[in-house]
Each structure stands twice: as C-alpha cells, then as structure tokens.
C-alpha positions as CSV (number, residue, x, y, z in Angstrom):
1,X,6.6,-0.1,-25.7
2,X,10.2,-0.4,-26.6
3,X,13.0,-1.5,-24.0
4,X,15.6,0.6,-22.4
5,X,18.8,0.2,-24.5
6,X,22.1,-0.3,-23.0
7,X,24.4,2.6,-22.8
8,X,28.4,2.3,-23.0
9,X,31.2,4.8,-22.3
10,X,32.3,4.2,-25.8
11,X,28.8,5.2,-27.6
12,X,29.3,8.1,-29.9
13,X,25.8,9.6,-29.1
14,X,25.9,13.0,-27.3
15,X,24.7,13.0,-24.1
16,X,22.1,15.7,-25.0
17,X,20.6,13.0,-27.0
18,X,20.0,10.6,-24.0
19,X,18.7,13.5,-21.9
20,X,16.0,14.2,-24.5
21,X,15.1,10.6,-24.4
22,X,14.9,10.7,-20.6
23,X,12.5,13.4,-20.8
24,X,10.7,12.0,-23.3
25,X,10.1,8.6,-21.1
26,X,9.3,10.8,-18.0
27,X,6.5,12.4,-20.4
28,X,5.3,9.2,-21.4
29,X,4.7,8.4,-17.6
30,X,7.2,5.7,-18.0
31,X,8.8,6.8,-14.9
32,X,10.6,3.8,-14.2
33,X,12.1,3.8,-17.4
34,X,13.1,7.6,-17.3
35,X,14.9,7.1,-13.9
36,X,17.1,4.0,-15.7
37,X,17.8,6.2,-18.6
38,X,19.0,9.0,-16.3
39,X,21.1,6.5,-14.0
40,X,22.9,5.6,-17.5
41,X,23.8,8.7,-18.4
42,X,25.1,9.5,-14.6
43,X,27.3,6.5,-15.2
44,X,29.1,8.4,-18.2
45,X,28.7,12.1,-16.5
46,X,28.0,11.5,-12.7
47,X,28.1,15.6,-12.2
48,X,25.7,16.2,-14.9
49,X,22.6,18.3,-13.2
50,X,20.0,17.7,-15.4
51,X,20.3,13.9,-15.3
52,X,21.0,14.1,-11.3
53,X,17.5,16.1,-11.3
54,X,15.8,14.1,-13.6
55,X,16.2,10.8,-12.2
56,X,15.1,12.7,-8.9
57,X,12.0,13.7,-10.6
58,X,11.0,10.3,-12.1
59,X,11.9,8.6,-8.7
60,X,9.7,10.5,-6.9
61,X,6.9,9.8,-9.4
62,X,7.5,5.7,-9.5
63,X,7.8,5.6,-5.2
64,X,5.3,7.0,-3.5
65,X,6.1,9.0,-0.8
66,X,4.1,7.3,1.7
67,X,7.0,4.9,2.2
68,X,8.6,7.5,4.6
69,X,5.5,8.5,6.6
70,X,5.1,4.4,7.0
71,X,8.7,3.7,8.2
72,X,8.1,6.3,10.8
73,X,4.9,4.7,12.1
74,X,6.2,3.1,15.4
75,X,3.1,1.2,16.4
76,X,3.0,-0.6,13.2
77,X,6.8,-1.4,13.1
78,X,6.7,-2.6,17.1
79,X,3.4,-4.9,16.3
80,X,4.9,-6.4,13.2
81,X,8.3,-6.6,15.1
82,X,6.5,-9.0,18.0
83,X,4.5,-11.1,15.8
84,X,7.5,-11.7,13.2
85,X,9.7,-12.6,16.7
86,X,6.7,-14.8,17.5
87,X,6.0,-16.8,14.2
88,X,10.0,-17.4,13.8
89,X,10.4,-18.6,17.1
90,X,7.7,-20.9,16.7
91,X,9.5,-22.6,13.4
92,X,13.0,-21.3,13.3
93,X,13.6,-23.6,10.2
94,X,10.8,-21.6,8.1
95,X,11.4,-20.3,4.9
96,X,10.2,-16.8,5.0
97,X,8.4,-14.6,2.5
98,X,7.6,-11.2,2.5
99,X,5.9,-9.9,-0.4
100,X,5.7,-5.9,-1.2
101,X,9.3,-5.5,0.5
102,X,9.4,-1.7,0.3
103,X,12.3,-1.1,2.5
104,X,13.3,-4.6,3.3
105,X,12.4,-3.8,6.9
106,X,10.1,-6.6,7.7
107,X,12.4,-9.4,5.9
108,X,15.6,-7.9,8.1
109,X,13.1,-8.1,11.2
110,X,12.4,-12.1,10.0
111,X,16.3,-12.5,9.7
112,X,17.1,-10.7,13.1
113,X,14.9,-12.8,14.8
114,X,16.7,-15.9,13.2
115,X,14.9,-16.5,10.0
116,X,17.7,-18.3,8.4
117,X,16.2,-17.7,4.5
118,X,14.0,-14.7,3.9
119,X,12.7,-14.1,0.4
120,X,11.9,-10.7,-0.1
121,X,9.6,-9.7,-3.6
122,X,9.3,-6.0,-4.3
123,X,7.8,-5.4,-8.0
124,X,9.2,-1.8,-8.4
125,X,12.6,-2.2,-9.7
126,X,14.1,1.2,-8.2
127,X,12.6,0.1,-5.0
128,X,13.9,-3.3,-5.1
129,X,17.5,-2.4,-6.2
130,X,17.7,0.0,-3.2
131,X,16.2,-2.7,-1.0
132,X,19.1,-4.8,-2.0
133,X,21.5,-2.0,-0.7
134,X,20.0,-1.4,2.5
135,X,19.9,-5.0,3.4
136,X,23.6,-5.4,2.6
137,X,24.5,-2.3,4.5
138,X,22.2,-3.8,7.2
139,X,24.4,-6.7,7.4
140,X,21.8,-9.5,6.6
141,X,22.2,-10.0,2.9
142,X,23.6,-13.6,3.7
143,X,20.0,-14.3,5.0
144,X,17.7,-12.1,3.0
145,X,17.4,-12.3,-0.7
146,X,15.7,-9.8,-2.8
147,X,13.5,-10.4,-5.9
148,X,12.9,-7.6,-8.3
149,X,9.1,-8.5,-9.3
150,X,5.8,-9.0,-8.4
151,X,4.4,-12.0,-6.1
152,X,2.2,-12.7,-8.9
153,X,4.9,-13.5,-11.6
154,X,7.1,-15.7,-9.0
155,X,7.5,-19.3,-9.4
156,X,9.2,-22.1,-7.5
157,X,11.9,-22.8,-7.6
158,X,13.1,-20.3,-10.0
159,X,12.3,-17.8,-7.6
160,X,11.7,-19.6,-4.6
161,X,13.8,-22.6,-3.7
162,X,10.7,-24.3,-2.3
163,X,7.3,-23.3,-0.8
164,X,7.6,-20.8,2.3
165,X,6.3,-21.5,5.5
166,X,5.6,-17.9,6.7
167,X,4.1,-15.3,4.5
168,X,4.6,-11.8,5.6
169,X,2.8,-8.7,4.0
170,X,1.3,-5.2,4.6
171,X,0.2,-4.4,1.2
172,X,-2.7,-2.6,2.5
173,X,-4.0,1.0,2.0
174,X,-6.7,2.9,4.3
175,X,-9.3,1.1,3.3
176,X,-7.4,-2.6,3.6
177,X,-8.3,-3.6,0.2
178,X,-7.2,-0.9,-2.1
179,X,-3.7,-2.5,-3.0
180,X,-4.7,-6.0,-3.7
181,X,-4.0,-8.2,-0.6
182,X,-6.8,-10.7,-1.5
183,X,-5.8,-11.5,-4.7
184,X,-2.1,-11.8,-3.7
185,X,-2.4,-14.0,-0.8
186,X,-4.8,-16.0,-3.0
187,X,-2.5,-16.5,-5.4
188,X,0.5,-16.8,-2.6
189,X,-1.6,-19.8,-0.8
190,X,-1.9,-21.6,-4.8
191,X,1.3,-21.0,-6.0
192,X,4.0,-20.0,-3.2
193,X,3.2,-21.3,0.3
194,X,2.9,-24.8,2.2
195,X,-0.4,-25.9,2.9
196,X,0.1,-25.1,6.8
197,X,1.8,-21.7,5.8
198,X,1.4,-19.2,8.5
199,X,0.1,-16.0,6.9
200,X,0.6,-12.6,8.2
201,X,-1.9,-10.9,8.8
202,X,-4.1,-13.8,9.2
203,X,-7.3,-11.4,9.2
204,X,-8.7,-8.4,8.1
205,X,-11.6,-6.6,9.2
206,X,-13.3,-3.3,7.8
207,X,-15.3,-1.1,10.1
208,X,-17.4,1.8,8.9
209,X,-19.6,4.6,10.5
210,X,-21.9,7.4,8.8
211,X,-20.4,10.6,9.3
212,X,-21.8,14.6,9.3
213,X,-19.0,16.7,8.0
214,X,-19.3,19.7,5.6
215,X,-15.5,20.0,5.9
216,X,-15.1,16.5,4.6
217,X,-17.8,17.0,2.2
218,X,-16.0,20.1,0.4
219,X,-12.9,18.1,0.4
220,X,-14.2,16.8,-2.7
221,X,-17.5,19.0,-3.5
222,X,-17.6,22.3,-5.0
223,X,-20.9,24.6,-5.4
224,X,-21.0,28.2,-5.9
225,X,-18.0,30.8,-4.9
226,X,-17.2,34.0,-5.3
227,X,-20.3,34.4,-7.4
228,X,-20.0,31.6,-9.7
229,X,-21.6,28.4,-9.8
230,X,-18.7,25.9,-9.8
231,X,-20.8,22.9,-9.1
232,X,-19.9,21.2,-13.3
233,X,-16.4,20.6,-11.8
234,X,-17.8,18.0,-9.7
235,X,-17.5,15.7,-12.6
236,X,-13.8,15.5,-11.6
237,X,-14.1,14.2,-8.2
238,X,-13.0,11.3,-6.6
239,X,-15.6,8.8,-6.9
240,X,-13.4,6.0,-4.6
241,X,-12.5,6.7,-0.9
242,X,-9.6,8.9,0.1
243,X,-7.8,8.9,3.0
244,X,-8.1,11.4,5.7
245,X,-7.4,12.2,9.2
246,X,-11.3,12.3,10.7
247,X,-10.1,13.8,13.9
248,X,-8.9,16.6,12.3
249,X,-11.9,17.8,10.5
250,X,-15.4,18.9,12.3
251,X,-17.4,16.0,12.1
252,X,-20.4,14.5,14.1
253,X,-21.0,10.7,13.7
254,X,-24.5,9.4,12.8
255,X,-24.1,5.7,13.6
256,X,-22.3,3.1,15.8
257,X,-19.3,1.4,14.1
258,X,-19.9,-1.4,12.1
259,X,-18.0,-4.3,10.9
260,X,-18.9,-4.3,7.2
261,X,-16.4,-7.5,6.3
262,X,-14.1,-9.9,8.0
263,X,-12.1,-11.8,6.1
264,X,-9.6,-14.9,7.1
265,X,-6.4,-14.4,4.7
266,X,-5.9,-18.1,5.3
267,X,-9.2,-18.5,3.0
268,X,-10.6,-15.8,1.3
269,X,-11.5,-15.8,-2.0
270,X,-9.4,-13.2,-4.1
271,X,-12.3,-10.6,-4.7
272,X,-14.5,-10.1,-2.2
273,X,-18.1,-10.5,-2.5
274,X,-20.5,-7.7,-2.2
275,X,-23.0,-6.8,0.1
276,X,-25.9,-4.7,1.4
277,X,-25.9,-3.3,4.8
278,X,-28.9,-1.4,6.9
279,X,-27.4,0.9,9.2
280,X,-29.2,2.1,11.6
281,X,-28.7,5.9,12.7
282,X,-28.4,6.9,16.4
283,X,-28.4,10.7,15.8
284,X,-30.5,12.5,13.0
285,X,-28.3,14.6,10.7
286,X,-27.1,15.1,7.1
287,X,-25.0,12.1,5.8
288,X,-22.1,13.2,4.0
289,X,-19.8,10.6,4.2
290,X,-18.7,6.8,5.3
291,X,-15.7,6.8,7.2
292,X,-14.3,3.4,7.4
293,X,-10.7,2.1,8.7
294,X,-9.3,-1.7,9.2
295,X,-8.4,-3.8,12.0
296,X,-5.5,-6.3,11.2
297,X,-4.7,-9.7,13.2
298,X,-1.4,-10.1,12.6
299,X,-1.4,-13.0,14.7
300,X,-3.9,-14.2,17.6
301,X,-3.7,-11.5,20.2
302,X,-1.2,-9.4,17.9
303,X,-3.6,-6.8,16.1
304,X,-3.2,-3.3,14.2
305,X,-5.8,-0.8,13.2
306,X,-6.2,2.6,11.8
307,X,-9.4,3.8,13.6
308,X,-10.2,7.2,14.4
309,X,-7.9,8.9,16.7
310,X,-5.0,7.0,16.1
311,X,-1.4,8.4,14.8
312,X,-1.5,5.4,12.3
313,X,0.1,6.6,8.8
314,X,-2.7,4.8,7.0
315,X,-5.5,7.2,8.5
316,X,-9.0,6.9,7.6
317,X,-10.5,6.2,4.6
318,X,-13.5,8.6,3.6
319,X,-16.2,7.8,1.3
320,X,-18.2,11.0,0.3
321,X,-21.6,10.8,-1.0
322,X,-22.4,12.5,-4.2
323,X,-25.2,14.7,-2.5
324,X,-26.0,14.8,1.7
325,X,-28.8,12.3,2.6
326,X,-30.9,13.5,5.8
327,X,-30.8,10.6,8.3
328,X,-33.2,9.8,11.2
329,X,-32.7,7.6,14.0
330,X,-34.9,4.2,13.5
331,X,-34.8,4.9,9.6
332,X,-32.3,2.4,8.1
333,X,-29.9,3.3,5.7
334,X,-29.2,1.0,2.9
335,X,-25.3,0.6,2.1
336,X,-24.0,-1.5,-1.1
337,X,-20.3,-2.5,0.2
C-alpha cells in the first residue's frame, strides 16, 4: 500500500484533490489512512465540512462502536479496578503492561493504584493518539506511556524498558477467544514478561448450553416469506457465532451448562486444542443453537463473566446450527469445539 504523504501548508495541490484522495482511501477500506488524510486537510482548513465529516466516518469504521458500551460497563470496571489495586499493592515497583489499552482506563487505574510506570500499547493508531490525550488530560502522563503498536510487534528495550512484572488485558469478545487473547498472552510471556509476572486475567473458562429458540435461529436463517422461498439467501448467513442477549429472546434450555474449555493463561498454548463433547440433553426439543459465555478470573477470588441474565456489555455468544436437530433426554449430542 502507498504510504500517506505529508501535506504542508505551502503545497500547491488543491484541497479538492486531497478530499478526493481521502474518499478513495475510504472506499478502499483503508479507514485509518483516510482519517489521516482528512486530518491533514483540516490542518490547512479547519472549517472544511467535508473533511470533518469524512474523518468522522473513517474513524467510526476504524474504531468499533462497542468501545463506548464497554466503558459504561460498571461491573467490568469495578472488578478490574479491584484486581489492579490488589496486584499493584503486592508489588508497587512493578512495571505494568496494558495490552489493547483502548481508552487507557485500565492503565490509568494501575497508575492511580500506585504503579510508577505503566506501558499501554494500542494497535489502532487513531485510538492510540486519543489514548495519549486522555492520559494527559487525566494527569497521568508522567506514569503512563502509550505505545501505538500491536503487542506482538513490541520489543525490549525499544518499547519496554525491561520485561514487565504485571500484564493487564481484556482483549476478549463475547466468546472469550475471538480477539486472540491466547496468542497475545503466549507471545507476551515469551517476549515481554518476566518469568514470574502476574497475568490478568489469570484464567478463562468457556461454558456452553443447548438452546431451543426459533427467535435466535431466525436471526441467522430465512425460509419461505411473503410467498417466496428465500432460503438461498442463507448462503450469506453467519457461519461463526454472533453476540446476543439470550434472556431477550424466547428460548428454552435443553441441557445444563457445561464447561467446554478451562484455560490457565499463565501456561496456555497460543492455539486451543479442539475437543469433542458429548452433551446429555435434559429436555426434549429442537436444538437451534449453542449459547456460550465466559468466566474470567482476573485474580483468585475476582471473577468477571457474561453469563445469561447479566448486563455485561459482552452479551452471550450464539452459535446457530445450519438445521435444527431434534434431541431427547438420554441421547447424547456430540459437538466439536
């Protein structure tokens, strides 16, 4: 990809050309580069409405909307704050590494708890730039350093003065593994952390349950409607799980909750090993989907989860079956996980 060139006030290219360039980058899916292009235009003409709107549209594509919902998740913030305070109190001289810093909230929690040096890495450049501003405005820029890169590209001592003693991260989705937490922590253990570093979260469990729910199934499948057979449209349906609040959909559980995976992040491999599960239904019905959620042990005694009924911003993970299956008590259902 072509790099985004610098624009100076004495450049004789017309703003219209740069606006067209920003639009082209956006259409190519290069949203971060498009945002940079529009920012350069605004440096020349801060009242340019098209550049202002174009930048906002590009940033909205580059920065997921869930950031705001996550920031307002009070239980998540309170539990992380408690765990961070406990970890920092145990080792005030710890070098703290926050992976996937986002707004910088967890990094600033560590600084507020007394950590003298926190390195917050954030791979999305527009977010990292804003994180630096947030930290500066909050008055923690003397303790928190923001590194605008993925943790897997960080090295010691270029990005970290030494290996970190405490890792804090929450790069998880509703199904726990979708943002690559296993590989990220495995890389950090090998390259960025001391051998006895505290890793937060320390454990993660995935819990699943068989569900009958025509409403959930219809969120990902279609059949005959309005006199037409729309089933061919299902070739575009989601093959992987999606997030949804189970309790907001009419449903019936067909099994007890079952722990599918239990990861110790202090030792877990970068890639989970597949497993075959035999689930015994507790009721007869039509199996439409597998609902699953996580339990994250931040530190012993401090656990965060997104189980059904909780107001967690993560919701639950829903894996719809291609076709509903009739199940009966006593007849095990075999699942590949």
